N, C-alpha and C positions, 0 to 999 in steps of 0.2 A: 579153492578147487578141491574136489573130492578125491580124484585119483592122480592129479598132477599131469605133467607132460612128459611122456616117455622118450621123446626125441628132442633134439636141439631145435626149438621153435624158431629161433632167430635165423639159423641157416636154412631151415625149411622155407620160411617166409621170404628170405632173400631170393631163393631159387624161384619161388612162386611169382614174386613180383617181376622178376626178370622175364619170365615166360609170358605173363599177362601184358607187360609193356611191349614186348617184341611182337605179340599178336595184334597189337593195335586196338585194344579195348577202348571203348568210348571215353573213358576217364583219362586216357593217356595221350590226348591230342594236344600238342603244344600250341602256343600263341601264334597267330598269323601275323604277317607283316603289317596288316591294317591295324590290328590290336596293339602292336608294338608302337606304331606311329602315334596312335591316340595317347598311349601312356607317356610318350615323350612330351605331349602337350597337357599332361596331368589329367587325361580323361581315361580313367581305369577304375575297376572295382576288383577287390580281392575277396575270395570266398574261402572259408575254412570249414563250412558245412555245405550241403548240396545246393541250396537255392538262394539263400539270403546273404547278401554281401555284408562284409564287415563294415560297420559304420565309419564314414569318412573321418570323423574326429578321432577315432582310435588310431589312425595311421599318421596323422600330422605330427611333426613335419617329416616328410620322406626324403626330400632332396638333401644329399650329403650325409644321411644317417647310415650307420652300419647295421645291416639286417642279416639275420640268420633265418633261412627257410628250413625249418627243422622237419625232417621226414617229408620234404616238400619237392622232391624230384619229379620230373615229368614235363618240364618246359612250360609251366604255367605261372605260378606266383613269382618265381625268381626273375625271369626275363621281364615281366611287367614292372617289377620294382626297380630293376636295373635301368630300364628305359626311363623311369620316372626320376632317376637321379640318385638312387640309393647305391651304397657299396654293398653288394650282395654276395653272400656265401650260401650255396645250396648243399644241404647235408641230407643224405638218404642212404638206405640200406641197399638199394638196387643200382648196380652199375649202369644198366640200360636206361633207367630213369634219369640218371645224371647225364648220360650221353645226350638225351633230349635237350637238356638245358644248355649243354655246350654247343650243340648243333645250332640252336637258335641264337645263342650269343655270338657265334662266329658269323652266322648269316646276317645278323643285325648290327654287328660291330659293337657289342655290349661288353663292358667290363664285368665279368661274373666269374667267381671261383666256385669250385665244388670240393666236397670231401665225402668219403664213403664210410659208413659205420652204423652201429646200433645207436638209436637216439637216446638211449639211457647212459651212454658213455661219450662225453664231449671232451675227453682229456686232450684231444688234439688242439683245443683252443685254450688260450690263457684266460685268467680271471678278468672280468669286466671288459670284455672285448666288444660287445654288441649293444646298440641302442634299442634294438627291437628284435624279438623272435616271433616268427609267424609259423604256425604248425597246423596244417589241415588234418582232418580226422585220421589219426594213426595210432592213438593209444590202444585201440581195440586189437591191434596186432602185436602188442607187447604183453608178455606174461605179468609184468609188474610196471607200476608207473611212478613210484616215489622217486626213483633215480632221475626220471625225466624232469621233475620239478626242481630237485636239488641242483642238478647240473645246469638247468636253465637259469636258476637264480645266480649261480656262481659266475656264469659267463656274461651276464647282463651287467651293464653299468648301473650305478645308483640312479634311480629315476627312470630306468628302462622298463619296458613292458613285454610280457608274454601274451600273445594272442593265440588261442588254441581252440580247435573244434573237437568235440567228442560225442559219442553215442550215449544217450540216456540209457542206463542199465535196464529200464523197463522193457526195452526192445528184446533183451535176451531171455526174459522169463517165459516166452511163448514157444510152443512147438513150431519150429521153423517151417516144416513142410505144410502144416495146416495154415500157418500165417500167410504163406504164399497164395493160399486159396481163399483168403479173407476170413478164416476161422480163428478165433482167439481162444486158445487152450493153454492155460498156465501149466508149465511143465518143469522149468528149471529154476535153480537157486542162483542167487548172486553172492559171491563172484561166480562167473560162468567161464567154462573152458570147452572148446570144441571136443577135446579128448574125453570129456565127461559123457559124451554120447556113446551109445552102444556101437561097436565096430561096424555092423551092417548098416545102421542108420547113418553113421558118419560118412561112410563111403558113398551111400546113395545120395545124400544131400550135398556133400562137398566135393566128392571125387578126389583124385590124387594130387591135384595141382593148385587148388584154391588156397590162399593164405589162411593160416589158423587164426581164429578170433578169440578174444577174451573180453568178457563183460565185467567191468570193474564197478565197484560201488561208488556212489556219489561222495562218500567220505574220502575215498582214495582219489577221485577225480578232482574234487574241489577242496575238501578238507586238507589234503596233503599239500596242496599249493600254499595254503595258509601256513601250515606247519613249516614249510620250507622258508618262510619269511615274507612271502608275497602279501600284498593287499589287493583284494578283489575290487576292481574299479570299473568293470563293465560285464554285462550279462545279456544274452538273448537266446531265443529258441528257434528251431527250424525243423522242417520235415523233409521227407524224401522227394516230395513232388510226384508227378506222373501218376496221380490218382492212387497213391499207396494207401491201403486200407487203414493201417495202424496210424499213419500220419494224419488221417482225417479225424482220428479220435484224440490223439495227443502228439505234440511235437516230440520227435525222438532224437533230435540233435540239440546240442548246447554249444554256444560260443561264449568264451570268457576272455576278459582282459584282466591280467594280474600285473601289478606294478611293484618293482623293487624300491623300497623306501630310499630316499636320498641320504638318510643318515640313520 
């Protein structure tokens, strides 16, 4: 980052997520009773990127496994996995997001725990607690990612896996205002930070309440998983959908499965 972040990005994003969740944004609708009932019968799909489901073989076996939904609040992945028989803990920065999970768990009589915090600090969990960690796209809201990988590795059991979605850094090199109009003008360097935008541009594009975003390099997003000790065991790409112009040229989301060696 060229200028760094002059405010506490974690606290800012916590407030922003609470506001967005409370406003009922389309991405914060929890699972319906019908979806939960299907999950009880093993009929469910999990997404960590916008449109493409995680391959079924990445998730097996779910029943009886201990799962951490990392930065996964909002009443989506957590309740589905709990209904499918997993022992689920949902960890998120936003209290309102976690309330969604608890509301659905109460409504559907699901055993589900929650914990609030920064996804880079999982010190509330002991070593080797989870069989599986699932994290939808959230690394773009963290100033750094290395701690996410090292903490995930620590709390996973040997043989356990981390399934995570993230944004390809190519997305952040373009002028955002022009990209929204379907014009591809390369403007930014990677790593990217919203605070590298001129003040007037930032306020016009983002406003006062949208979460701050960070574009991390592929070396950080994938290479640092390997440095943490993981073995990369799965990979796929995805796009925004909805006729997104850039996604029609290149997939801008990546899903990975990384496994902690058994010995």
